Every structure is written in C-alpha cells, then in structure tokens.
C-alpha positions in Angstrom: 0.0 0.0 0.0 1.7 3.2 -1.1 0.1 5.2 1.7 1.8 2.9 4.3 0.4 0.5 6.9 -1.1 1.8 10.2 1.4 1.6 13.1 0.9 1.1 16.8 1.2 4.8 17.6 -1.5 5.7 15.0 -3.6 2.8 16.1 -3.4 4.1 19.7 -4.5 7.6 18.7 -6.8 9.2 21.3 -5.9 6.3 23.7 -3.0 4.8 25.6 0.0 2.9 24.4 1.8 0.6 26.8 5.5 0.2 26.1 7.0 -2.7 28.1 10.7 -3.0 28.8 11.4 0.5 27.6 15.0 0.1 28.9 15.7 -2.4 26.1 14.6 -0.1 23.3 17.4 0.6 20.8 18.7 4.2 20.6 17.4 4.8 17.1 13.8 3.8 18.2 14.2 6.0 21.2 14.9 9.0 19.0 11.8 8.2 16.8 9.6 7.8 19.9 10.8 11.1 21.4 10.1 12.9 18.1 6.5 11.5 18.1 6.0 12.5 21.7 7.3 16.1 21.0 5.7 16.7 17.6 2.6 14.6 18.2 2.7 13.2 14.7 3.8 10.1 12.8 4.6 9.4 9.2 3.6 6.0 7.9 6.3 3.9 6.2 6.4 4.6 2.5 4.6 8.0 3.0 5.7 11.6 3.4 2.4 12.8 4.9 2.5 13.5 8.7 -0.5 12.2 10.6 -1.4 13.9 13.9 -1.7 11.6 16.9 -2.7 12.2 20.5 -1.3 9.3 22.5 -0.8 8.8 26.2 2.3 6.6 26.8 2.8 4.3 29.8 6.3 2.8 29.8 7.6 0.1 32.1 11.1 -1.3 32.9 12.8 -3.2 35.5 16.1 -1.6 34.6 17.8 1.4 36.2 17.2 4.1 33.5 19.5 6.6 35.2 22.4 4.1 35.0 21.5 3.4 31.3 21.7 7.2 30.7 25.2 7.3 32.3 26.2 4.4 30.1 24.9 6.1 27.0 22.3 3.5 26.1 19.2 5.4 27.0 18.4 9.0 26.0 18.1 11.4 28.9 15.6 13.6 27.0 13.3 10.6 26.4 13.7 9.7 30.1 12.4 13.1 31.2 9.6 13.0 28.7 8.4 9.6 30.0 9.1 10.1 33.7 6.3 12.6 34.3 4.4 10.5 36.7 6.7 7.7 38.0 5.2 4.7 39.8 7.6 2.4 41.6 6.3 -1.1 42.0 8.5 -3.2 44.4 9.6 -6.7 43.4 7.4 -9.6 44.4 9.9 -10.7 47.1 9.1 -7.4 48.9 5.3 -7.8 48.7 4.8 -11.4 49.6 1.2 -10.6 50.6 0.4 -10.4 46.8 1.5 -14.0 46.1 -1.7 -15.6 47.2 -3.9 -13.2 45.3 -1.8 -13.5 42.1 -1.5 -17.3 42.4 -5.3 -17.7 42.8 -5.8 -15.5 39.7 -3.3 -17.5 37.6 -4.7 -20.8 38.8 -8.2 -19.7 37.7 -6.9 -18.4 34.4 -4.9 -21.6 33.5 -7.4 -24.1 34.9 -10.0 -22.6 32.5 -7.5 -22.4 29.6 -6.3 -26.1 30.1 -9.8 -27.4 31.2 -8.4 -28.7 34.5 -10.3 -29.1 37.7 -8.4 -27.6 40.7 -9.6 -29.0 44.1 -7.1 -27.2 46.3 -3.5 -26.9 47.5 -1.4 -28.9 49.8 -0.3 -26.5 52.6 3.4 -27.1 51.8 2.9 -25.5 48.4 2.2 -22.1 50.1 5.4 -22.5 52.2 7.4 -22.8 49.0 5.7 -20.0 47.2 6.2 -17.6 50.1 9.8 -18.6 50.8 11.0 -18.3 47.2 12.5 -14.9 46.2 10.9 -14.7 42.7 13.8 -13.1 40.8 11.5 -13.1 37.7 8.8 -11.4 39.6 5.1 -11.8 38.6 6.0 -13.3 35.2 8.0 -16.1 36.9 5.1 -16.7 39.3 2.7 -16.9 36.4 5.0 -19.3 34.5 5.3 -21.4 37.7 1.5 -21.6 38.1 1.0 -22.4 34.4 3.5 -25.3 34.7 1.8 -26.6 37.8 -1.7 -26.5 36.2 -0.2 -28.2 33.1 1.2 -31.0 35.2 -2.0 -31.4 37.4 -3.5 -34.8 37.3 -7.1 -36.0 37.9 -7.0 -35.6 41.7 -6.9 -31.8 41.2 -4.6 -31.2 44.2 -1.7 -28.9 43.6 1.2 -30.4 45.6 4.9 -29.6 46.1 5.8 -32.2 43.5 4.1 -30.0 40.8 6.3 -27.0 41.6 9.1 -26.7 39.0 12.4 -28.3 40.1 14.3 -25.0 39.9 12.0 -23.4 42.5 12.1 -26.4 44.8 15.9 -26.7 44.6 16.5 -23.0 45.1 14.4 -23.1 48.3 16.2 -26.2 49.5 19.6 -24.7 48.8 18.9 -21.4 50.6 16.6 -22.3 53.4 17.0 -26.0 54.1 13.3 -25.8 54.8 12.4 -29.0 52.8 15.0 -31.8 52.9 15.7 -33.6 49.7 14.1 -36.8 51.2 10.7 -35.0 51.5 10.9 -33.8 47.9 11.7 -37.3 46.7 8.8 -38.8 48.7 6.4 -36.1 47.2 7.7 -36.8 43.7 7.3 -40.6 44.1 3.7 -40.1 45.6 2.8 -37.9 42.6 4.2 -40.5 40.1 2.3 -43.3 41.8 -0.9 -41.2 41.7 
C-alpha cells in the first residue's frame, strides 16, 4: 500500500499505548519515539504525509534508566519526557502478601484455559511460594502456576511435586526448609498417583 500501513502509535490515537521493557529499546527507536511525543505526529512507512496523533504513553522497565543514561544506552531527554508520573512497584519478594492473590488469579486463568479441575492446594505449596524470592517477579510466578496446572492430574490437588524443580531446589539450597528426602517422597507419591 503506497500510503503505508497503520502503526501502533497511530492505532493508539486518542488512547493509551503501553511500552513494556522500555529500557531495552534501541537508541534509534528512542529517537523516533521522542520525536513522536514532542511533535505529536507520525509518518507511515512509505509515505511523506504526517498524521497527527494524540497518545498517552505508559512505559515500564525493571532496569535502572538513570544508570543506562550514564552508560549512553538510554536517551536522557526521552527519560524526562516519559518520567512525568513515575510509579515504583516493588519486586514480588518485597510484597509477599500479593503471592496468594496472584496465584489464585493465575490458577483460575490456566485451569480454565487447560480445562483442568483444581480442588485445592497442599499446605506445603504455600510455604514454597512464600519462601521463594521470585527473581523473575510476577512473570515467573505466572509461569510457575502455568507449569503446575499443566502437570496437574485427575485428583486436582496442587502439591509440592508440581512446583518446578528450579524453585524447589532453590528453596532447599537457601533455606534447608524442605529436605531432599521429603521432595523425593512427594515426587514418588505424585508419580504413583
């Protein structure tokens, strides 16, 4: 199409555009985004005609943008343009009270998606979920729940044996909360079930 294809910024006109992991955006795209935010217009690929856009941008990152500015990998002018109303969300390890709510939400989501019946949790599962540091934050918790629901059998009980091995071993390594013998017993019970 000689007039160009509609892009995300034009599509978000009169709305909100969410840019995740803004800290990973290459410098050349940062310059283009800054120009759009300042001039409030875009030009479609293959076109010369500017199109006015009115877009609110929400950007997220888990990186230290001030450090990236010092390293020369993030534009300072874009940082100030985006940092109008900063919201700092602590990592999951600092807000353990959210683990139960998030886990219940993800269990419901994936049980529906995979057509699995969840009857409940063994109490030990919650000990694991609360003790783990969640370096991958909410995404890692979601992936963990997705894995557990995928592995769930007909009895519908989420047990320690369903928790990914990486999480179980990390807890065992750092806290010695659950001895290897107990994990082996749980795994054998799960296999027999």
